[in-house]
C-alpha positions as CSV (number, residue, x, y, z in Angstrom):
1,M,0.0,0.0,0.0
2,T,1.5,3.3,-1.0
3,Q,0.9,6.7,0.5
4,E,-0.2,9.3,-2.2
5,G,-0.5,12.4,0.0
6,L,-2.3,14.1,2.8
7,K,-5.8,15.0,2.9
8,S,-6.9,18.2,5.0
9,G,-5.7,18.0,8.5
10,E,-4.6,14.5,9.7
11,S,-6.3,12.2,7.2
12,T,-3.9,10.1,5.1
13,V,-4.9,9.4,1.4
14,V,-3.5,6.2,0.2
15,E,-3.6,4.2,-3.0
16,H,-3.7,0.4,-2.9
17,R,-3.4,-1.9,-6.2
18,L,-4.8,-5.2,-6.4
19,D,-4.0,-7.8,-9.1
20,A,-7.1,-8.5,-11.4
21,E,-5.4,-10.5,-14.0
22,G,-7.9,-12.9,-15.6
23,V,-11.1,-11.4,-14.2
24,D,-14.2,-11.0,-16.1
25,P,-14.3,-7.1,-16.3
26,L,-18.2,-6.9,-16.5
27,L,-18.8,-9.3,-13.8
28,L,-16.4,-7.5,-11.6
29,T,-17.6,-4.0,-12.2
30,G,-21.3,-4.7,-12.9
31,A,-23.5,-3.0,-15.3
32,N,-22.7,0.7,-15.4
33,D,-20.1,0.1,-12.7
34,A,-22.9,-0.8,-10.1
35,N,-20.7,-3.2,-8.2
36,L,-17.8,-0.7,-7.9
37,R,-20.4,2.0,-6.8
38,E,-21.7,-0.3,-4.2
39,V,-18.2,-0.8,-2.7
40,T,-17.6,3.0,-2.8
41,S,-20.9,3.6,-0.8
42,L,-20.0,1.0,1.9
43,Y,-16.4,2.1,2.4
44,D,-16.2,5.7,1.0
45,V,-13.3,4.7,-1.3
46,R,-12.7,5.4,-5.0
47,L,-12.4,2.1,-7.3
48,V,-11.0,2.1,-10.7
49,L,-10.4,-1.0,-12.9
50,R,-7.3,-0.1,-14.9
51,G,-5.7,-2.8,-17.1
52,D,-5.0,-5.8,-14.9
53,H,-5.3,-3.9,-11.5
54,V,-8.1,-2.6,-9.4
55,I,-6.9,0.6,-7.9
56,L,-8.4,1.7,-4.5
57,S,-7.9,5.1,-3.1
58,G,-9.2,7.1,0.0
59,E,-8.4,7.2,3.6
60,L,-6.2,4.7,5.1
61,S,-8.8,3.1,7.3
62,A,-11.3,2.9,4.4
63,V,-8.9,1.3,2.0
64,E,-7.8,-1.2,4.7
65,G,-11.5,-2.0,5.2
66,A,-12.4,-2.4,1.4
67,A,-9.3,-4.2,0.3
68,P,-10.3,-7.7,1.5
69,L,-13.9,-7.4,0.0
70,V,-12.4,-6.3,-3.3
71,Q,-10.0,-9.1,-3.3
72,H,-12.9,-11.5,-2.7
73,L,-14.8,-10.0,-5.6
74,I,-11.8,-10.4,-7.8
75,E,-11.5,-14.0,-6.9
76,L,-15.2,-14.7,-7.7
77,S,-14.8,-12.8,-11.0
78,R,-11.9,-15.1,-11.9
79,L,-14.0,-18.1,-11.3
80,R,-17.0,-16.6,-13.3
81,T,-19.2,-16.7,-10.2
82,P,-22.0,-14.2,-10.6
83,F,-22.6,-11.8,-7.6
84,D,-24.8,-8.5,-7.2
85,R,-25.0,-5.5,-5.0
86,N,-27.0,-7.4,-2.4
87,D,-24.2,-10.0,-2.4
88,I,-21.7,-7.4,-1.9
89,A,-23.4,-5.7,0.9
90,R,-23.8,-9.2,2.6
91,F,-20.1,-9.9,2.1
92,A,-19.2,-6.5,3.8
93,E,-21.5,-7.6,6.9
94,G,-19.6,-10.9,7.0
95,L,-16.2,-9.2,7.0
96,A,-17.3,-6.7,9.6
97,A,-18.6,-9.4,11.9
98,H,-16.2,-12.3,11.3
99,G,-13.1,-10.9,9.6
100,A,-11.9,-12.7,6.5
101,G,-13.6,-15.9,7.5
102,G,-16.9,-13.9,7.1
103,V,-17.1,-14.3,3.3
104,V,-17.6,-17.7,1.7
105,S,-15.4,-18.6,-1.3
106,P,-16.9,-20.8,-4.0
107,D,-16.8,-24.4,-2.7
108,T,-17.2,-26.9,-5.4
109,E,-18.0,-29.7,-3.0
110,L,-21.1,-27.9,-1.7
111,Q,-22.4,-26.5,-5.0
112,V,-25.5,-28.0,-6.5
113,A,-25.5,-28.4,-10.3
114,L,-29.0,-29.2,-11.8
115,P,-28.6,-30.3,-15.3
116,G,-32.4,-30.0,-16.0
117,S,-32.4,-26.2,-15.5
118,R,-28.7,-25.7,-16.1
119,K,-28.3,-24.1,-12.8
120,V,-25.4,-24.1,-10.3
121,I,-26.7,-23.4,-6.8
122,R,-24.1,-22.4,-4.2
123,P,-24.2,-21.4,-0.6
124,K,-23.7,-17.6,-0.4
125,S,-23.0,-17.2,3.3
126,E,-21.3,-19.0,6.1
127,G,-24.6,-20.0,7.6
128,Q,-25.8,-21.5,4.4
129,R,-22.5,-23.3,3.9
130,K,-22.9,-25.0,7.3
131,Y,-26.6,-25.7,6.4
132,V,-25.7,-27.5,3.1
133,K,-22.9,-29.3,4.7
134,A,-25.2,-30.5,7.5
135,I,-27.8,-31.8,5.1
136,R,-25.1,-33.7,3.2
137,E,-23.8,-35.4,6.4
138,N,-26.8,-36.1,8.6
139,D,-30.1,-38.0,8.3
140,V,-32.1,-35.2,10.0
141,V,-31.4,-31.4,9.8
142,I,-33.4,-28.8,11.4
143,G,-32.7,-25.3,9.9
144,I,-34.1,-22.5,12.0
145,G,-34.0,-18.8,10.9
146,P,-35.7,-15.7,9.5
147,A,-37.4,-15.3,6.0
148,G,-35.1,-15.1,3.0
149,T,-32.2,-17.2,4.3
150,G,-32.7,-19.8,1.8
151,K,-33.8,-22.6,4.1
152,T,-36.4,-24.0,1.8
153,Y,-34.8,-23.2,-1.4
154,L,-31.4,-25.0,-0.6
155,A,-33.2,-27.9,0.9
156,V,-35.2,-28.3,-2.2
157,A,-32.2,-28.0,-4.5
158,L,-30.4,-30.8,-2.4
159,A,-33.6,-33.0,-2.7
160,V,-33.7,-32.5,-6.5
161,D,-30.0,-33.3,-6.6
162,A,-30.5,-36.4,-4.7
163,L,-33.3,-37.4,-7.0
164,Y,-31.3,-36.8,-10.2
165,K,-28.3,-38.9,-8.8
166,K,-30.8,-41.7,-7.8
167,R,-29.8,-41.5,-4.2
168,V,-33.4,-41.4,-3.3
169,R,-36.5,-42.6,-5.4
170,R,-38.8,-39.7,-4.4
171,I,-39.1,-36.3,-2.8
172,V,-41.8,-35.6,-0.2
173,L,-42.4,-31.9,0.5
174,A,-44.9,-31.1,3.4
175,R,-46.2,-28.0,5.1
176,P,-48.8,-27.4,7.8
177,A,-52.0,-25.8,6.4
178,V,-52.5,-23.2,9.3
179,E,-54.5,-20.1,8.7
180,A,-52.7,-16.9,9.0
181,G,-55.6,-14.5,9.6
182,E,-57.9,-16.4,7.3
183,S,-59.9,-19.6,7.7
184,L,-59.6,-22.5,5.4
185,G,-63.4,-23.1,5.6
186,F,-64.1,-19.7,4.0
187,L,-61.8,-20.3,1.0
188,P,-63.4,-21.6,-2.3
189,G,-63.0,-25.0,-3.8
190,D,-62.6,-28.4,-2.5
191,M,-60.0,-29.5,0.2
192,Q,-57.1,-29.9,-2.2
193,E,-57.8,-26.4,-3.8
194,K,-58.0,-24.8,-0.1
195,V,-54.5,-26.1,0.8
196,D,-52.9,-25.4,-2.6
197,P,-52.1,-21.8,-1.6
198,Y,-50.3,-22.9,1.4
199,L,-48.0,-25.3,-0.7
200,R,-47.4,-22.7,-3.6
201,P,-44.0,-21.8,-2.3
202,L,-42.8,-25.4,-2.6
203,Y,-44.2,-25.5,-6.2
204,D,-42.2,-22.3,-6.9
205,A,-39.0,-23.7,-5.6
206,L,-39.4,-26.8,-7.7
207,E,-40.2,-24.9,-10.9
208,D,-37.1,-22.7,-10.4
209,M,-35.0,-25.9,-10.5
210,M,-36.5,-28.3,-13.0
211,P,-38.0,-27.8,-16.4
212,P,-41.9,-27.4,-16.0
213,E,-42.8,-30.5,-18.1
214,R,-40.5,-32.7,-15.8
215,V,-42.1,-31.1,-12.6
216,R,-45.6,-32.2,-13.9
217,K,-44.5,-35.5,-14.8
218,A,-42.8,-36.2,-11.5
219,L,-46.0,-35.0,-9.7
220,D,-48.2,-37.2,-11.8
221,D,-46.1,-40.3,-11.0
222,Q,-45.7,-39.3,-7.3
223,T,-41.9,-39.3,-7.7
224,I,-42.4,-35.8,-6.0
225,E,-45.3,-35.2,-3.7
226,I,-46.3,-32.0,-2.2
227,A,-48.9,-32.4,0.6
228,P,-50.2,-30.8,3.8
229,L,-48.4,-32.0,6.8
230,A,-51.7,-33.8,8.0
231,Y,-51.6,-36.1,5.0
232,M,-48.4,-37.7,6.3
233,R,-50.0,-39.6,9.2
234,G,-49.9,-43.5,9.1
235,R,-47.2,-43.5,6.5
236,T,-43.5,-44.8,6.3
237,L,-41.3,-42.6,4.2
238,S,-38.5,-44.9,3.0
239,D,-35.9,-44.1,0.3
240,A,-36.9,-40.5,0.1
241,F,-35.8,-36.9,0.7
242,V,-38.5,-35.4,3.0
243,I,-38.9,-31.7,3.7
244,L,-41.1,-30.2,6.2
245,D,-41.4,-26.4,5.6
246,E,-42.8,-23.7,7.9
247,A,-42.3,-26.1,10.7
248,Q,-43.0,-23.5,13.4
249,N,-46.7,-23.9,12.6
250,S,-46.7,-27.6,13.3
251,T,-48.1,-28.7,16.7
252,T,-46.1,-30.8,19.0
253,L,-48.1,-33.9,18.2
254,Q,-47.8,-33.2,14.4
255,M,-44.0,-32.9,14.7
256,K,-43.8,-36.2,16.7
257,M,-46.0,-37.9,14.0
258,F,-43.8,-36.5,11.2
259,L,-40.4,-37.4,12.7
260,T,-41.7,-41.0,13.3
261,R,-42.4,-41.3,9.6
262,L,-38.6,-41.6,8.9
263,G,-37.8,-44.9,7.0
264,V,-34.8,-46.6,5.7
265,N,-32.5,-44.6,3.5
266,S,-34.4,-41.4,4.1
267,K,-33.2,-37.9,4.8
268,V,-35.2,-35.2,6.6
269,V,-34.9,-31.5,6.7
270,I,-37.1,-29.5,8.7
271,T,-37.4,-25.7,8.2
272,G,-38.9,-23.0,10.4
273,D,-38.9,-19.5,11.6
274,K,-39.5,-19.1,15.4
275,T,-40.6,-15.5,14.9
276,Q,-43.6,-16.5,12.6
277,I,-45.7,-18.9,14.6
278,D,-49.4,-18.7,13.3
279,L,-50.7,-21.1,15.9
280,P,-53.2,-19.8,18.6
281,R,-50.6,-20.6,21.4
282,K,-47.0,-20.2,20.5
283,E,-45.9,-22.7,23.1
284,D,-47.8,-25.4,21.1
285,S,-45.2,-25.2,18.2
286,G,-43.5,-28.4,17.5
287,L,-40.5,-26.6,16.3
288,L,-40.0,-25.1,19.8
289,Q,-40.3,-28.5,21.5
290,V,-38.0,-30.4,19.2
291,E,-35.3,-27.7,19.8
292,T,-35.3,-28.8,23.5
293,L,-36.0,-32.5,23.0
294,L,-33.6,-33.5,20.3
295,S,-30.6,-31.1,20.8
296,G,-27.5,-33.3,21.2
297,V,-29.0,-36.5,19.6
298,D,-26.5,-38.1,17.4
299,G,-27.5,-37.9,13.5
300,I,-29.8,-34.8,14.1
301,E,-28.2,-31.3,13.6
302,F,-29.6,-27.9,14.3
303,I,-28.4,-25.2,12.1
304,Y,-29.1,-21.6,12.9
305,L,-29.3,-18.8,10.2
306,D,-29.7,-15.1,10.9
307,E,-30.1,-11.9,9.1
308,T,-26.5,-12.1,7.6
309,D,-27.8,-15.0,5.7
310,V,-30.7,-13.1,4.1
311,L,-30.5,-13.1,0.3
312,R,-33.8,-11.5,-0.6
313,H,-34.0,-7.5,-1.1
314,R,-31.5,-5.7,1.2
315,L,-34.5,-4.1,3.0
316,V,-35.5,-7.6,4.3
317,K,-32.5,-7.6,6.6
318,D,-33.7,-4.2,8.0
319,I,-37.2,-5.3,8.3
320,I,-36.1,-8.3,10.3
321,R,-33.9,-6.3,12.5
322,A,-36.7,-3.8,13.2
323,Y,-39.2,-6.6,14.2
324,A,-36.4,-8.2,16.4
325,R,-36.0,-4.9,18.2
326,A,-39.8,-4.5,18.7
327,D,-40.1,-8.1,20.0
328,S,-37.2,-7.6,22.5
329,K,-38.9,-4.5,23.9
330,V,-42.2,-6.5,24.4
331,D,-40.3,-9.3,26.1
332,S,-38.5,-6.8,28.4
């Protein structure tokens, strides 16, 4: 790092060059330099891509803070790994919270390549990396965290991957059909039509990972089953990848029923958000109970995600934090 001069008073202006040989320039800078502008807004530094170097200039502390992030973006660009402004903001948060270990470099062992859609899905945060690794290594994984952390999306991706690779013969996706301000009885249609809106997020995740015609065929021949949690009673789910989504809205009895469906060569992933319980009594949530009962059981792993793992619009993190502050005031 070289000192270029002095800014008014005691502020030292420095210039730092990072080797950017082999990068995809458009991927690094973003459309209309959007990525460079995002780094500038986060650290108050000036960035220029000149030849095979990225040049950072600004106050010493700002350049020192921005350099590890820019180096990470350079590495991603060399590997042709896409990222956007939201990813950059998340990388910066990870660096601030955990140092260099707070950003996740591409890990080919943890990526999920889906040939039907030509997608490669990778964990984008340390929490997501732990989540994917836990699902690969355990029979039962319980992922707990707020909206937007990829709990359901990554679980469905790993389920589809297991199906493509013939590690399982079918996928079973379940959700509690719990009214959130509305009553099922007043919705139009038969029972299946009443519960379909509750299951729509699972259909959306599947359709994002598989060609539509393949999704339809898999649903028709029961290779993939999407059903309300209540439909699991009395069954044994063998040779299957089973996902229970929105588990915070399962009752304690439903959760016990679901977990005891586990059959030979099956994997179970349970996802939930403890801040979004729609049951009349929060203490009846099966997710809260299993957190106490099953913690420490060999073969069952709990993974906790937080706002640093949120991958939706950047405002989602601020919304989650605002509600958390409000809840903490109520509790106190």
